[in-house]
C-alpha positions as CSV (number, residue, x, y, z in Angstrom):
1,L,-61.2,-33.3,24.1
2,I,-61.8,-29.5,22.8
3,L,-58.7,-28.1,21.0
4,T,-58.4,-24.4,19.6
5,L,-56.1,-22.9,17.7
6,G,-54.0,-19.5,17.0
7,I,-51.0,-17.6,15.7
8,L,-49.5,-15.0,17.7
9,A,-49.5,-12.0,15.7
10,G,-46.1,-9.6,15.3
11,M,-43.5,-12.5,15.9
12,S,-42.2,-11.7,12.7
13,L,-39.1,-11.3,13.7
14,T,-38.3,-13.0,16.3
15,A,-36.2,-16.1,17.0
16,Y,-38.8,-18.2,16.5
17,A,-41.2,-17.1,14.1
18,A,-43.0,-19.8,13.9
19,E,-44.4,-19.5,17.6
20,K,-48.4,-21.5,18.1
21,S,-50.4,-21.6,20.8
22,V,-52.7,-24.8,21.6
23,T,-56.0,-25.2,24.6
24,F,-56.0,-28.2,26.4
25,T,-59.4,-28.6,28.8
26,N,-58.8,-32.1,29.0
27,N,-55.5,-34.7,28.4
28,G,-54.8,-35.2,25.0
29,T,-52.3,-34.1,22.4
30,Q,-52.4,-31.5,19.3
31,D,-49.8,-30.5,17.0
32,G,-47.4,-32.3,18.6
33,I,-48.0,-31.1,22.7
34,T,-49.0,-33.7,25.3
35,V,-51.0,-33.0,28.1
36,N,-51.2,-35.5,30.9
37,G,-52.6,-35.1,34.1
38,N,-55.4,-35.8,36.8
39,Y,-58.6,-35.0,34.9
40,N,-61.4,-35.2,37.1
41,S,-65.1,-35.5,35.2
42,T,-67.0,-34.4,38.5
43,L,-64.8,-31.4,38.6
44,N,-64.8,-30.3,34.9
45,G,-60.9,-30.1,35.3
46,F,-57.8,-30.8,36.1
47,S,-56.8,-31.0,39.9
48,I,-53.0,-30.9,40.9
49,S,-51.6,-31.4,43.8
50,N,-48.1,-32.8,44.7
51,V,-48.9,-36.2,44.0
52,Y,-51.5,-35.1,41.2
53,N,-49.4,-33.3,38.9
54,I,-49.4,-32.3,34.8
55,T,-47.1,-32.7,32.8
56,I,-47.0,-30.8,29.5
57,S,-44.5,-32.1,26.8
58,S,-43.5,-32.5,23.2
59,D,-40.7,-34.2,21.2
60,D,-40.8,-31.8,18.6
61,Y,-41.0,-28.4,19.5
62,D,-39.9,-25.7,22.5
63,I,-42.6,-25.0,24.6
64,A,-42.0,-21.6,25.3
65,K,-44.7,-20.3,27.7
66,I,-48.3,-21.8,29.4
67,V,-51.2,-19.9,30.5
68,I,-53.3,-21.2,33.0
69,T,-56.8,-20.3,34.5
70,R,-58.2,-20.7,37.7
71,G,-60.6,-24.0,38.1
72,E,-63.8,-23.8,40.1
73,Y,-62.7,-25.8,42.8
74,Y,-60.0,-25.5,45.6
75,S,-59.7,-21.7,44.0
76,D,-58.2,-19.9,47.0
77,R,-55.6,-22.4,46.8
78,F,-54.4,-20.8,43.1
79,T,-51.3,-19.0,44.3
80,V,-48.1,-18.3,43.0
81,S,-46.5,-19.6,46.8
82,H,-48.7,-23.1,46.4
83,I,-48.1,-23.8,42.7
84,V,-45.0,-25.5,41.5
85,V,-43.2,-25.6,38.0
86,D,-40.3,-26.7,37.0
87,S,-39.2,-24.7,34.6
88,G,-39.7,-20.6,33.9
89,N,-40.6,-18.2,35.5
90,K,-44.4,-17.5,37.1
91,S,-46.8,-15.1,38.1
92,I,-50.5,-14.5,38.8
93,Q,-53.2,-11.7,37.7
94,G,-56.5,-12.2,38.8
95,D,-57.5,-15.6,37.2
96,T,-54.3,-16.2,35.0
97,L,-51.1,-18.4,35.9
98,T,-48.9,-17.2,33.8
99,V,-45.6,-19.6,33.2
100,T,-42.6,-17.7,30.8
101,D,-38.9,-18.4,29.4
102,I,-39.6,-22.3,29.6
103,N,-38.0,-23.0,26.5
104,A,-38.1,-26.4,27.0
105,K,-40.0,-29.6,25.9
106,S,-41.4,-30.3,28.6
107,V,-42.5,-28.4,32.2
108,T,-44.4,-30.4,34.9
109,L,-47.0,-28.6,37.4
110,S,-47.1,-29.4,40.7
111,A,-48.7,-27.9,44.4
112,T,-46.3,-27.5,47.4
113,D,-48.5,-29.8,49.3
114,Y,-51.0,-32.0,48.9
115,L,-53.7,-29.6,49.1
116,Y,-55.4,-29.4,45.6
117,W,-55.5,-26.5,43.2
118,S,-57.8,-27.0,39.5
119,T,-57.7,-25.3,36.2
120,N,-60.0,-26.1,33.5
121,K,-58.2,-24.5,30.7
122,I,-54.5,-24.8,29.7
123,V,-52.8,-22.6,26.7
124,V,-49.8,-24.2,25.5
125,Y,-47.4,-21.3,23.7
126,Y,-45.0,-23.2,22.1
127,S,-42.6,-22.9,18.9
128,S,-40.5,-25.2,16.2
129,G,-37.0,-25.6,16.6
130,S,-35.5,-23.8,13.4
131,D,-34.4,-20.6,14.1
132,K,-35.9,-18.1,11.6
133,T,-34.6,-14.6,12.5
134,A,-31.8,-14.8,10.0
135,L,-34.4,-15.6,7.4
136,N,-37.0,-13.4,8.5
137,E,-34.3,-10.0,8.6
138,A,-33.3,-11.3,4.9
139,I,-37.5,-11.6,3.6
140,T,-36.8,-7.6,5.0
141,A,-34.0,-6.6,3.3
142,A,-35.3,-7.8,0.0
143,E,-38.5,-6.6,0.6
144,T,-36.7,-3.1,1.4
145,L,-35.4,-3.2,-2.3
146,Y,-38.4,-5.1,-3.8
147,N,-40.3,-2.3,-2.9
148,S,-37.5,0.6,-4.1
149,I,-37.4,-0.8,-7.8
150,N,-41.4,-2.1,-8.2
151,G,-42.8,-0.3,-10.9
152,V,-40.0,1.4,-12.2
153,A,-39.3,0.7,-16.5
154,D,-36.3,-0.4,-16.1
155,Y,-36.3,-2.8,-13.4
156,L,-39.4,-4.6,-14.1
157,D,-37.6,-8.1,-15.0
158,I,-35.0,-7.7,-11.7
159,A,-38.5,-7.3,-9.6
160,A,-40.3,-10.0,-11.3
161,T,-37.5,-12.4,-10.0
162,L,-36.7,-10.7,-6.7
163,S,-40.8,-11.0,-5.9
164,T,-40.7,-14.9,-6.7
165,A,-37.7,-15.5,-4.3
166,I,-39.0,-13.7,-1.5
167,D,-42.2,-15.4,-2.0
168,A,-40.8,-18.4,-2.1
169,A,-38.2,-17.7,1.4
170,K,-41.9,-16.9,3.2
171,D,-42.9,-20.0,2.2
172,V,-40.1,-21.5,4.7
173,A,-40.9,-18.8,7.1
174,E,-44.3,-19.2,7.7
175,S,-43.6,-23.0,7.7
176,D,-44.9,-25.1,10.9
177,T,-42.4,-28.2,9.9
178,A,-39.4,-26.5,7.9
179,D,-36.4,-27.3,10.0
180,Q,-33.2,-26.0,10.2
181,D,-31.9,-26.8,7.2
182,A,-34.6,-26.0,5.0
183,V,-35.0,-22.1,7.4
184,D,-30.5,-22.2,6.8
185,A,-30.9,-23.1,2.9
186,A,-33.9,-20.1,2.1
187,T,-32.0,-18.1,4.2
188,T,-29.0,-18.5,1.8
189,A,-31.5,-18.2,-1.3
190,I,-33.0,-15.2,-0.4
191,T,-29.8,-13.4,0.4
192,T,-28.4,-14.5,-2.5
193,A,-31.5,-13.4,-4.6
194,K,-30.9,-9.9,-3.2
195,T,-27.4,-9.8,-4.0
196,K,-28.0,-10.7,-7.6
197,A,-31.3,-8.1,-7.9
198,E,-28.5,-5.5,-6.2
199,A,-26.1,-6.2,-9.0
200,A,-29.0,-6.5,-11.9
201,K,-29.9,-3.0,-11.3
202,K,-26.3,-1.6,-10.7
203,D,-25.5,-2.9,-14.3
204,V,-28.9,-1.3,-15.4
205,D,-28.1,2.5,-13.7
206,D,-24.6,1.7,-14.8
207,T,-25.7,1.4,-18.3
208,T,-27.9,4.2,-18.2
209,E,-25.2,6.8,-17.0
210,A,-22.9,5.4,-19.7
211,N,-25.7,5.9,-22.5
212,K,-26.0,9.5,-21.7
213,V,-22.6,10.0,-21.8
214,S,-22.3,8.2,-25.0
215,D,-25.1,10.3,-26.3
216,L,-23.3,13.5,-25.7
217,I,-20.3,12.2,-27.6
218,E,-21.9,10.8,-30.2
219,D,-23.2,14.6,-30.8
220,L,-19.6,15.8,-31.3
221,P,-18.4,16.0,-34.7
222,A,-15.8,14.4,-36.1
223,K,-12.3,15.3,-35.2
224,E,-11.3,17.0,-38.5
225,A,-14.5,18.9,-38.2
226,I,-13.4,20.0,-34.7
227,T,-13.7,23.8,-34.2
228,K,-13.1,25.9,-30.8
229,D,-16.6,26.5,-31.4
230,D,-17.2,23.2,-29.8
231,S,-15.0,23.5,-27.2
232,I,-17.8,23.9,-24.9
233,K,-19.5,21.0,-25.5
234,V,-16.2,18.7,-25.9
235,E,-15.6,20.0,-22.2
236,A,-19.0,18.7,-21.5
237,A,-18.6,15.6,-22.8
238,K,-14.8,14.6,-21.1
239,A,-16.6,16.1,-17.9
240,A,-19.1,13.9,-17.9
241,F,-17.2,10.7,-19.4
242,N,-14.5,11.4,-15.8
243,E,-17.6,11.8,-13.9
244,L,-18.4,7.8,-14.2
245,T,-17.5,4.8,-12.2
246,G,-14.6,2.5,-13.4
247,D,-17.7,-0.1,-14.4
248,Q,-19.2,2.5,-15.8
249,K,-16.8,4.1,-18.4
250,K,-16.8,0.2,-19.6
251,K,-20.1,0.6,-20.6
252,V,-19.1,3.4,-23.0
253,S,-17.9,2.0,-26.2
254,D,-14.3,2.3,-28.0
255,A,-15.0,4.2,-30.5
256,N,-17.1,6.5,-28.7
257,K,-14.0,6.7,-26.0
258,Q,-11.9,7.1,-29.3
259,K,-13.7,9.7,-30.9
260,L,-14.1,11.8,-27.5
261,N,-10.4,11.6,-27.5
262,D,-9.3,12.8,-30.9
263,A,-11.8,15.5,-29.7
264,I,-9.9,17.0,-26.9
265,A,-6.9,16.5,-28.9
266,A,-8.1,18.4,-31.8
267,I,-9.5,21.1,-28.7
268,E,-6.0,20.9,-27.8
269,K,-4.2,21.2,-30.7
270,D,-6.8,24.1,-31.4
271,K,-5.6,25.9,-28.9
272,A,-2.1,25.7,-29.1
273,D,-2.2,26.6,-32.6
274,T,-4.2,30.1,-31.7
275,A,-1.4,30.7,-28.7
276,A,1.4,30.2,-31.2
277,A,-0.6,32.2,-33.9
278,N,-1.3,35.0,-31.3
279,A,2.4,35.4,-30.4
280,V,3.3,36.0,-34.0
281,I,0.4,38.5,-34.5
282,A,1.9,40.5,-31.4
283,K,5.3,41.0,-32.9
284,I,4.2,41.7,-36.1
285,N,1.2,44.4,-34.7
286,A,4.7,46.1,-32.5
287,L,6.4,46.8,-35.9
288,P,6.2,50.8,-36.6
289,A,4.2,51.8,-39.6
290,T,5.4,51.1,-42.7
291,D,6.0,54.8,-43.5
292,A,8.4,54.7,-40.1
293,I,10.2,52.1,-40.7
294,T,14.5,52.4,-40.6
295,S,16.7,50.1,-40.6
296,A,17.0,50.3,-36.6
297,N,13.7,48.1,-36.7
298,K,15.6,45.2,-38.8
299,D,16.0,43.2,-35.9
300,A,12.4,43.1,-35.1
301,I,11.1,42.8,-38.7
302,E,13.3,39.3,-39.3
303,A,12.0,38.2,-36.0
304,A,8.9,38.4,-36.9
305,R,9.3,36.9,-40.3
306,A,10.9,33.8,-38.2
307,A,8.5,33.4,-36.1
308,Y,5.5,33.6,-38.8
309,D,8.0,31.2,-41.2
310,A,8.1,28.6,-38.3
311,L,4.5,28.0,-37.7
312,T,2.5,25.5,-38.8
313,D,0.0,25.8,-41.6
314,D,-3.4,25.7,-39.2
315,Q,-1.3,28.2,-37.2
316,K,-0.2,30.5,-39.9
317,A,-4.1,29.7,-41.2
318,K,-5.5,32.0,-37.8
319,I,-3.4,34.7,-38.8
320,N,-5.7,37.4,-40.8
321,D,-4.1,38.7,-44.1
322,T,-4.2,42.4,-43.2
323,V,-1.6,41.0,-40.5
324,K,0.3,39.1,-42.9
325,N,0.0,42.2,-45.1
326,K,1.5,44.7,-42.7
327,L,5.4,41.9,-42.3
328,K,5.5,41.9,-46.0
329,A,5.1,46.4,-46.3
330,A,7.4,46.2,-43.2
331,E,9.8,44.3,-45.2
332,T,9.3,45.8,-48.1
333,A,9.8,49.5,-46.4
334,L,13.1,48.0,-44.7
335,V,14.9,47.0,-48.3
336,A,13.9,50.7,-48.7
337,A,15.6,52.1,-45.7
338,E,19.1,50.4,-46.4
339,Q,19.5,51.8,-50.0
340,P,23.0,54.2,-50.0
341,V,22.6,58.0,-50.2
342,T,22.2,59.4,-53.7
343,V,23.2,63.2,-53.9
344,A,23.2,65.0,-56.6
345,A,26.9,67.6,-56.4
346,K,27.7,70.8,-57.4
347,A,30.0,70.6,-61.0
348,D,33.5,70.6,-58.4
349,P,32.6,67.6,-56.7
350,S,36.3,68.7,-54.9
351,T,34.8,71.5,-53.4
352,T,32.7,71.6,-50.1
353,G,29.6,73.7,-49.1
354,T,26.2,73.6,-49.2
355,Y,24.6,71.1,-51.6
356,Y,20.9,70.5,-52.2
357,A,19.9,66.9,-52.8
358,T,17.6,63.9,-53.0
359,F,19.0,62.5,-49.6
360,Y,18.6,58.9,-48.6
361,D,19.6,58.5,-45.2
362,S,20.6,55.3,-43.7
363,T,19.4,55.6,-40.4
364,T,16.1,57.0,-41.5
365,S,13.1,55.8,-43.7
366,Y,12.2,59.9,-44.2
367,V,12.9,60.5,-47.6
368,A,13.0,64.3,-48.5
369,D,15.4,67.3,-50.2
370,C,17.4,68.5,-47.3
371,E,20.5,70.5,-46.8
372,V,23.5,68.8,-46.4
373,Y,26.3,71.4,-44.6
374,Y,28.9,69.0,-45.5
375,A,29.4,66.2,-48.2
376,T,32.3,64.2,-50.0
377,A,31.6,63.1,-53.8
378,N,33.0,61.0,-56.0
379,A,34.0,62.2,-59.4
380,D,30.8,61.1,-60.9
381,G,29.5,63.8,-58.9
């Protein structure tokens, strides 16, 4: 009895990944496969007819295919029409008969009549009853993930753990004796390992992104030191934080979140203070020059003063001294413009005529010697 055993190549993703072959040149059993037929030592092989059959069987495995080589005797009867199989599809090419799609634990070869045909070599291909499709697909998926993280410093521990799980799954996938329960358990284990590796990788990635934002926040000044010059940095930190996922935001400390919120509030307050101050500055700058102030400007001057007084101290601090002094000067000029007219009259105040006086008119701030065409003087002149 001569037996040879070989693993079929390229079967890693087939339904039965552990498919193997065993060669028989005589009756016997190998790897749970048994060949029982009419072996004729004179013919140096099996002789087969409608009476003398060959049965190939297994208690443990499904027989997938058999390949039979033409024997030295009765070669003219080695034809598709003369050879009979009770399972599978047969075809002949040259000296080789192939029976495929058997998928049974037993197959019998015979002939259509008493005329013999012979063979001196039978190769039986078989597979375990365990379906390893899902397992091999899970291994491939895990290896794809492993290849994407292997060698990356941040993922070294994750890759090492996943590699161990992959090796364990491969041991089952390559086992000839693993039953379906073992295969299913290995499939679950490698799938779980991949899921955990993905979660661990995500956690590392989330931490990395959160740390980038935390660095931006920690680089900001304290809220009491924030100025408009920091607005670009604050807006950049705010935008970076808003781009984080929910899980990533959870990894930013509460202290940093509060610091960012304080900085944003400080910038918003600064903007509001600047806008309020600019509105008052505009009112003050709209007032006439001091020497052009008259009582007609009273409402505008009083409105500017009221607007200034309504400002907070921070807002007032944004108005420079030049603008503040203009408001004060306008108020002083308004007081002068509202003084009564003083006329230096003639000796006889009851007469009318031409007077020359220093004149303060209630409608103009201009002060000068002017000619009065009509005036009424009191007893004091």
